[in-house]
C-alpha positions in Angstrom: -58.1 -63.1 28.5 -55.3 -65.1 26.2 -56.5 -67.1 23.7 -56.6 -71.1 24.2 -54.0 -73.3 21.9 -53.5 -76.6 21.2 -50.7 -77.0 23.4 -52.9 -75.7 26.1 -54.9 -78.5 25.8 -51.8 -80.9 25.4 -50.4 -79.5 28.6 -53.9 -79.8 30.7 -54.0 -83.5 29.5 -50.4 -84.5 29.7 -50.0 -85.4 26.2 -48.5 -84.7 22.7 -49.6 -81.6 20.8 -49.5 -83.6 17.5 -52.4 -85.8 19.2 -54.6 -83.1 19.9 -54.0 -81.2 16.7 -55.2 -85.0 15.0 -58.4 -84.8 17.1 -59.0 -81.7 16.3 -59.0 -82.2 12.4 -60.8 -85.0 12.7 -57.2 -87.3 11.8 -57.9 -91.1 11.7 -55.9 -93.2 13.8 -56.7 -91.6 17.4 -58.8 -94.2 19.9 -62.5 -92.8 20.2 -61.9 -92.6 24.4 -58.9 -90.2 23.5 -60.8 -88.0 21.2 -63.6 -87.9 23.8 -61.2 -86.9 26.2 -59.7 -84.2 24.0 -63.3 -82.6 22.8 -64.1 -82.6 26.4 -61.4 -80.4 27.2 -61.5 -78.1 24.4 -64.6 -77.0 25.6 -63.9 -76.9 29.1 -61.0 -74.4 28.3 -63.0 -72.6 25.3 -61.0 -73.2 22.6 -62.8 -71.5 19.9 -61.5 -73.4 16.4 -63.3 -76.7 17.6 -65.7 -78.1 14.9 -68.9 -76.9 16.3 -70.4 -80.4 14.5 -68.3 -82.4 16.0 -68.5 -81.0 19.9 -72.4 -81.7 19.1 -71.8 -85.3 17.7 -69.0 -86.5 20.0 -69.4 -85.4 23.5 -73.2 -84.9 23.8 -73.7 -81.3 23.1 -73.2 -79.6 25.8 -71.8 -76.2 23.9 -73.6 -73.1 23.3 -74.9 -72.8 20.0 -74.3 -70.5 16.6 -76.9 -68.0 16.4 -79.1 -69.8 13.7 -81.2 -67.6 11.2 -84.7 -68.3 12.0 -85.2 -69.3 8.1 -82.3 -71.3 6.3 -81.4 -71.5 2.5 -79.2 -72.1 0.5 -75.2 -71.0 0.9 -73.5 -70.6 -2.8 -70.5 -71.7 -2.8 -68.2 -69.8 -6.1 -65.3 -70.7 -7.5 -62.4 -70.9 -10.3 -61.3 -74.2 -8.8 -62.1 -77.8 -9.7 -61.9 -79.2 -6.1 -62.2 -82.8 -7.8 -59.2 -82.6 -9.7 -56.2 -81.4 -7.5 -54.8 -81.3 -3.6 -56.1 -77.7 -3.7 -56.2 -76.5 0.3 -60.1 -75.8 0.0 -60.8 -79.8 -1.3 -60.3 -80.7 2.3 -62.6 -77.5 3.3 -65.6 -78.7 1.5 -66.7 -81.9 3.6 -66.6 -79.8 6.5 -68.6 -76.7 5.4 -70.7 -79.3 3.7 -71.3 -80.9 7.2 -71.9 -78.0 9.3 -74.0 -75.8 7.1 -76.1 -79.0 7.0 -76.5 -79.5 11.2 -77.5 -75.5 10.5 -80.2 -76.6 8.1 -78.5 -74.9 5.1 -77.6 -76.7 1.8 -74.5 -75.9 -0.1 -74.7 -75.1 -4.1 -71.4 -75.1 -5.8 -71.0 -72.6 -9.0 -67.7 -73.7 -10.8 -67.0 -70.2 -12.9 -64.9 -70.7 -16.4 -62.4 -68.2 -17.8 -65.8 -66.4 -19.9 -67.7 -66.0 -17.0 -64.9 -64.5 -15.1 -63.7 -62.2 -17.6 -67.2 -61.4 -18.6 -67.9 -60.7 -14.4 -71.4 -63.0 -15.4 -72.7 -65.4 -12.9 -73.6 -68.9 -14.1 -77.2 -69.7 -14.8 -77.5 -72.1 -12.0 -77.0 -69.0 -9.6 -80.7 -67.8 -8.7 -80.2 -64.9 -6.1 -83.6 -65.5 -4.4 -82.6 -68.5 -3.0 -79.3 -67.5 -1.9 -78.6 -66.6 1.8 -75.2 -66.0 1.7 -71.9 -66.7 -0.6 -68.7 -67.8 -0.2 -65.8 -67.5 -2.8 -63.1 -69.9 -2.8 -59.9 -69.3 -5.0 -61.6 -66.4 -6.4 -59.0 -63.8 -6.7 -60.2 -61.5 -9.5 -60.7 -58.2 -8.0 -63.5 -56.8 -10.7 -65.2 -60.1 -10.0 -65.3 -60.1 -6.5 -66.5 -56.4 -6.9 -69.5 -57.9 -8.7 -70.2 -60.7 -6.2 -69.7 -58.1 -3.2 -72.5 -55.8 -5.2 -75.3 -58.3 -5.1 -76.2 -57.2 -1.3 -76.0 -60.1 -0.2 -73.9 -61.5 2.7 -70.1 -62.5 1.3 -67.3 -64.5 2.7 -64.2 -64.4 0.9 -61.6 -67.6 1.7 -58.2 -66.1 0.2 -59.4 -63.5 -2.3 -57.4 -60.8 -4.9 -54.1 -59.4 -3.2 -54.8 -56.2 -2.1 -52.3 -54.4 -2.9 -53.8 -50.6 -3.0 -54.9 -50.8 0.7 -58.5 -50.5 -0.2 -60.2 -54.5 0.9 -63.2 -56.1 -0.5 -66.6 -54.9 1.3 -67.1 -58.5 2.7 -65.6 -60.8 5.6 -62.4 -62.6 5.1 -60.9 -66.0 6.2 -57.4 -66.9 5.8 -54.8 -69.3 6.8 -52.0 -67.8 9.2 -49.2 -66.6 6.3 -46.5 -65.0 8.2 -45.3 -66.9 11.4 -44.1 -70.0 9.6 -42.0 -68.2 7.5 -40.7 -66.2 9.8 -39.5 -69.4 11.7 -38.2 -71.2 8.7 -35.9 -67.8 8.2 -35.1 -67.4 11.7 -33.7 -71.4 11.4 -32.0 -71.3 8.8 -30.2 -68.0 9.3 -29.3 -69.6 12.8 -27.5 -72.3 10.6 -25.5 -70.2 8.9 -27.6 -70.3 5.6 -28.7 -66.8 4.7 -29.1 -67.0 1.0 -32.9 -67.7 0.9 -34.8 -66.9 -2.2 -38.5 -67.0 -2.7 -40.2 -68.2 -5.8 -44.3 -67.3 -6.6 -46.1 -64.5 -8.0 -47.0 -62.7 -4.8 -50.0 -60.3 -6.9 -51.9 -63.7 -7.6 -53.8 -63.6 -4.2 -53.8 -62.2 -0.6 -52.0 -65.2 1.1 -49.5 -65.0 -1.6 -49.0 -61.4 -0.7 -48.6 -62.0 3.0 -45.9 -65.1 2.3 -43.7 -62.8 0.4 -44.3 -60.1 2.7 -43.7 -62.6 6.0 -40.0 -63.7 3.8 -38.6 -60.2 3.4 -40.1 -59.0 6.7 -38.0 -61.7 8.3 -35.1 -61.1 6.6 -35.2 -57.3 7.5 -35.8 -58.6 11.1 -32.3 -60.7 11.0 -30.6 -57.8 9.1 -29.6 -60.2 6.2 -30.0 -58.6 2.7 -32.3 -60.2 0.1 -30.9 -61.2 -2.9 -32.9 -60.0 -5.6 -31.7 -62.3 -8.0 -33.0 -65.4 -6.0 -36.7 -63.9 -5.9 -38.1 -65.2 -9.0 -42.0 -63.6 -8.9 -43.3 -63.6 -12.4 -47.0 -64.8 -12.3 -45.9 -66.5 -16.2 -44.8 -69.9 -15.8 -42.4 -69.9 -18.5 -40.2 -67.2 -17.3 -40.0 -68.8 -13.8 -38.4 -71.6 -15.6 -36.3 -69.1 -17.7 -34.8 -67.4 -14.3 -34.5 -70.9 -12.4 -32.5 -72.0 -15.7 -30.6 -69.0 -15.9 -28.9 -68.6 -12.2 -25.9 -68.4 -12.2 -25.5 -69.8 -8.5 -28.2 -71.6 -6.4 -29.7 -70.0 -3.1 -28.9 -71.9 -0.1 -32.5 -72.0 0.4 -35.8 -71.2 -1.8 -39.4 -70.4 0.1 -41.9 -71.0 -2.4 -45.6 -69.6 -2.4 -47.1 -73.1 -2.5 -46.6 -76.5 -2.7 -47.0 -76.8 -6.0 -44.9 -73.9 -6.9 -42.3 -75.9 -5.5 -42.9 -78.9 -7.0 -42.6 -77.2 -10.2 -39.2 -75.6 -9.7 -37.6 -78.8 -7.7 -38.6 -80.4 -11.5 -36.8 -77.5 -13.2 -34.0 -77.3 -10.9 -33.5 -81.3 -11.7 -33.4 -81.1 -15.3 -30.6 -79.0 -14.9 -28.7 -81.7 -12.8 -29.1 -79.7 -9.3 -29.8 -82.1 -6.5 -32.4 -80.9 -3.7 -31.3 -80.7 -0.9 -27.7 -81.5 -1.2 -27.6 -78.3 -3.6 -30.2 -75.8 -2.3 -32.8 -76.1 0.3 -36.8 -76.1 -0.7 -40.2 -75.0 1.8 -43.7 -74.7 0.4 -46.6 -74.3 1.8 -50.2 -76.0 2.4 -49.2 -79.6 3.0 -50.7 -80.7 -0.1 -50.8 -84.0 -1.0 -48.0 -83.7 -3.2 -45.6 -82.4 -0.6 -45.7 -85.7 1.2 -45.3 -87.5 -2.4 -42.1 -85.8 -3.7 -38.6 -86.9 -3.3 -37.3 -85.6 -0.8 -40.1 -84.9 1.0 -41.2 -80.8 1.0 -40.8 -78.7 4.3 -44.3 -77.2 4.5 -47.0 -75.4 6.7 -50.0 -77.2 7.4 -53.2 -75.5 6.6 -56.2 -76.7 9.5 -58.3 -77.6 6.9 -61.7 -78.1 9.7 -60.5 -74.8 11.7 -60.7 -73.0 8.5 -64.2 -74.7 7.8 -65.7 -73.9 11.1 -64.4 -70.2 11.1 -66.1 -70.0 7.6 -69.3 -71.4 8.8 -69.4 -69.3 12.0 -68.3 -66.2 10.0 -71.2 -66.9 7.2 -74.2 -67.5 10.0 -73.7 -64.7 12.1 -73.1 -62.6 8.9 -76.7 -64.0 8.1 -77.6 -63.2 11.0 -77.1 -59.7 11.3 -76.1 -58.3 8.1 -74.9 -54.8 9.9 -71.9 -56.3 11.6 -68.7 -54.4 10.9 -66.5 -56.5 8.1 -64.3 -59.2 9.6 -61.1 -60.9 8.9 -60.1 -64.0 10.7 -56.7 -65.7 10.7 -56.8 -69.3 11.6 -53.3 -71.6 13.0 -50.7 -72.5 10.9 -48.4 -75.3 12.1 -44.7 -76.0 10.5 -43.8 -79.2 9.1 -39.7 -79.8 8.7 -39.4 -82.6 6.2 -36.0 -83.6 4.3 -36.5 -81.3 1.6 -34.7 -78.8 4.5 -32.3 -81.6 6.0 -28.8 -79.6 5.8 -26.7 -82.2 4.7 -22.6 -82.2 5.3 -21.2 -81.3 1.7 
């Protein structure tokens, strides 16, 4: 049986895909009657990424429940990211995760790991293993630290994680946003419009998602039979080195694909200081659909991460692992959506 998509639900109801997407991601501006109609149809059609809690609260709870352990407890969220201070996709996930875990009887405790704890591979004093039912790691990208967490003999979920450059994944469940399709589509669309000089900015060793986005770029170029100009691949992990490379480019590519929106904003600022205009002189695309992508000028073409779907899958993976620790390790990808904006608008020169 094929997987039900947002487009399938939209077609069944005779409404736009955008409306269905907004309902499933709890966006504002949708009438309650429309929400109820979309949620009910999603349940009927078996849409797997629909928020469990939303179904219970919005349409009366006529849905099979997740397998809830007999004894609920504490889920520890371990991160290096100060969520309150930036637009990281994990910020948008956090409220959804808290809500759904609460409905299932779990509390969420957040533990921030500083540079010292990261380098020493030590847990904070606030982490009490005997009280923890499971661990969710967000923005934990250090391989050694990840191995230490996996050695605690607790259910562990990584939302993104260290780049797997060796083919030896961590012994834990893993959750990712879909990193390939949107980038492949951008490459194909740009090449179809005669824009064949395409570069990539971002350290593909930073995390698994950056690695997959870089790999998708190179594979898309290969499949289109267009050579990659290595001069336009700026992949240093050191910001100053990326800046130097951008400042010394003798010519611009047609398009820079960036590992995320923050990398794109950084590069755009560097090039503007050189007097280079976007999109007149070079097109740009990012990833994540961070708030910055909508306030930068021009607005940034990007790939939207569905935070509610990520949260739902995170909770489902955690709860099922708590209930059945002997399950094979799972790698789950959630849908992403390409959003074209003015930074890739092809202008007459």
